[in-house]
C-alpha positions in Angstrom: -11.1 1.8 -10.4 -12.1 2.2 -6.8 -11.4 5.4 -4.9 -9.5 5.5 -1.7 -11.6 5.8 1.4 -9.0 5.3 4.1 -5.5 6.8 4.3 -3.3 5.2 7.0 0.0 6.7 8.1 2.4 4.3 9.8 4.6 5.2 12.7 5.2 4.9 16.4 3.3 7.0 18.9 5.0 9.2 21.5 7.5 12.1 21.5 10.6 9.9 21.5 9.6 8.5 18.1 8.1 11.7 16.6 11.1 12.7 14.4 12.4 9.2 13.6 12.5 7.9 10.0 9.9 5.2 10.8 7.3 7.9 11.3 7.3 9.2 7.7 3.8 7.9 7.3 2.6 9.9 10.3 4.2 13.0 8.8 2.3 12.7 5.5 -1.0 12.1 7.2 -0.5 15.0 9.6 0.1 17.3 6.6 -2.9 15.8 4.7 -5.2 16.4 7.7 -4.0 20.0 7.8 -4.6 20.5 4.1 -8.1 18.9 4.3 -8.9 20.9 7.5 -9.5 17.7 9.4 -8.6 17.2 13.0 -6.9 13.9 14.1 -8.2 12.9 17.5 -7.6 9.8 19.7 -10.3 7.1 19.2 -9.9 4.1 21.6 -12.2 1.8 19.5 -9.9 2.2 16.5 -6.6 2.1 18.5 -5.3 5.4 17.0 -5.8 8.9 16.0 -8.7 9.3 13.5 -10.1 12.1 11.4 -13.0 12.2 9.1 -12.5 14.5 6.1 -14.5 15.3 3.0 -13.3 13.2 0.1 -12.1 15.3 -2.9 -14.5 13.2 -5.0 -17.3 13.6 -2.5 -18.3 11.4 0.5 -16.1 10.6 3.4 -12.4 10.0 3.6 -10.9 8.6 6.8 -7.4 9.4 8.0 -5.8 7.1 10.6 -2.5 7.1 12.6 -2.4 3.8 14.5 -1.3 4.2 18.2 -0.5 0.5 18.5 3.2 0.8 17.7 4.4 -0.2 14.2 4.3 -4.0 14.8 0.6 -4.1 15.6 -0.7 -1.6 13.0 -3.1 -4.1 11.5 -5.2 -4.1 14.7 -6.0 -0.4 14.2 -6.4 -0.5 10.4 -8.6 -3.6 10.7 -10.8 -2.1 13.4 -11.6 1.0 11.4 -11.9 -0.7 8.0 -14.3 -3.3 9.3 -16.4 -0.7 11.2 -16.9 1.5 8.1 -16.9 -1.4 5.7 -13.9 -0.1 3.7 -12.5 -2.8 1.4 -8.7 -3.4 1.5 -8.4 -2.2 -2.1 -9.8 1.2 -1.0 -7.1 1.6 1.6 -3.8 3.5 1.1 -1.0 2.8 3.6 1.7 5.4 3.8 5.0 4.1 5.1 8.8 4.6 5.2 10.7 2.6 2.6 14.3 1.5 3.0 14.6 0.5 -0.7 14.0 4.1 -1.9 16.5 6.9 -1.4 15.4 10.0 0.6 13.6 12.4 -1.8 11.8 9.5 -3.7 8.1 8.5 -3.1 6.3 5.8 -5.0 2.8 4.4 -5.3 2.4 0.6 -5.5 -0.5 -1.8 -5.1 -0.1 -5.2 -3.3 3.2 -7.1 -3.1 5.1 -8.3 -0.2 5.9 -6.6 3.1 9.7 -6.4 2.5 10.3 -7.1 6.2 8.4 -4.0 7.2 6.6 -5.0 10.4 3.7 -2.5 10.0 2.9 -3.8 6.5 3.3 -7.4 7.7 0.7 -7.0 10.4 -1.7 -5.2 8.1 -1.4 -8.1 5.6 -2.0 -10.6 8.4 -5.0 -8.9 10.0 -6.8 -7.1 7.1 -7.4 -9.7 4.5 -4.2 -9.8 2.5 -1.7 -7.6 0.7 -4.0 -6.0 -2.0 -4.0 -2.5 -0.5 -2.3 0.5 -2.0 1.0 1.7 -0.6 2.6 5.1 -0.7 6.3 4.4 0.0 8.3 7.3 1.3 12.1 6.7 0.7 14.3 7.0 3.8 17.4 5.2 2.3 19.2 2.1 3.7 22.0 2.0 6.3 23.9 -0.4 4.1 23.9 -3.2 6.6 20.8 -5.4 7.4 21.8 -5.6 11.0 21.6 -1.8 11.4 18.1 -1.5 10.0 16.2 -1.5 13.3 18.5 1.1 14.8 18.4 3.2 11.6 14.6 3.5 11.3 14.3 4.6 14.9 16.8 7.5 14.5 16.3 11.0 13.2 17.5 11.5 9.6 20.4 13.8 8.9 19.2 17.3 8.1 19.9 17.1 4.4 18.1 13.7 4.2 15.2 15.1 6.2 14.8 18.0 3.7 14.7 15.4 0.9 12.1 13.3 2.7 10.0 16.4 3.3 10.3 17.2 -0.4 9.1 13.7 -1.3 6.1 14.1 1.0 5.3 17.4 -0.7 5.5 15.8 -4.1 3.3 12.9 -2.9 0.7 15.3 -1.5 0.4 17.0 -4.9 -0.3 13.6 -6.6 -2.6 12.4 -3.8 -6.0 13.9 -4.9 -5.6 12.0 -8.2 -4.8 8.8 -6.3 -7.7 9.3 -3.9 -10.0 9.5 -6.9 -8.8 6.1 -8.0 -6.8 7.2 -11.0 -3.5 5.6 -9.9 -2.0 5.5 -13.4 -2.2 9.3 -13.6 -1.1 9.7 -9.9 1.9 7.4 -10.5 2.9 9.3 -13.7 2.8 12.6 -11.8 4.7 11.4 -8.7 7.2 9.0 -10.4 8.3 11.7 -12.8 8.4 14.5 -10.1 12.2 14.3 -9.6 
C-alpha cells in the first residue's frame, strides 16, 4: 500500500465562499495544517495555497488548497503532483459530498465524480480517477435543480456542527490513512458514529 504524499482540500477561494458547504475540503485541510504546524501560503506556480509538512511516516507531505475555483481544481492538483512526481494513487482529495448526511465522512478510492465539478476536473487533468477521496457529508437539498444553490450556501447551525464533528472524526483517522493503511482508517472512520 502506498502512503499518501499529497492532501488536497477542495473549495472556492475568497471570503464570500469561506463558510459555504462546498468548502468542506478547505476546512479539513486548514485544520490538518494547524495540527501539523504547517503554514499554507499562496504559490502561483501551483495555482493555490500550499504547505509542506513532515509526513507522520517520515518524508514530506504536501497540503494544497486550489485557488482556481472548484471547476478548475485539476489545474492546481496536476501542477503540484507533476512537479513533485506524486502518483495519483498517493493523492487524497477531500471534498463535500451530497450523498452523505452531515456528520458522516467516508474514505473511498477511485470511482466516478458523481457530478462534482472539482472531482471531474481532477479526473480529466490528473490521469484518471484512481486517487483516494475523503468525502465529507453535507446532505442533499432533495431537488437536483437546487444543488448548485445549496452547495454555495452556509449550512444551518446544527448541520454545521455535524459537519465539524465529521471533520474531527476524519482527522483522527487520517494518520492511519496517510501511512497507506486504508482498511484500518476506513474501519476507524466508518464506525465512528
